[in-house]
C-alpha angles and dihedrals in degrees: 000000000000092000091053090050093053093045092053091041093056092043093055098040092041088060090048091052090049090051090049091054092049092048092048091050091051093049091047092053091052091048091049095053099038103035115014102040095055091044091050092048093048090047090051092051091048090049093053097256097120090131087066098035095053097057090046090051092048094049094048091045093051092046092050091050093048094045094056093045 
């Protein structure tokens, strides 16, 4: 009976851990695109790296336009 309990216990909580990792990955992608990327680009412009920030901005902008189309 105890073995059955532990098997079912790990099956249920293993699925919950898998769901938690998928949810965390989705939230991290949203945070990257909405918060961190603009902050990084503005920091690069302030630091004098506009020649790197501008191509990154253009590539991300084109990809976002093509992805929604």
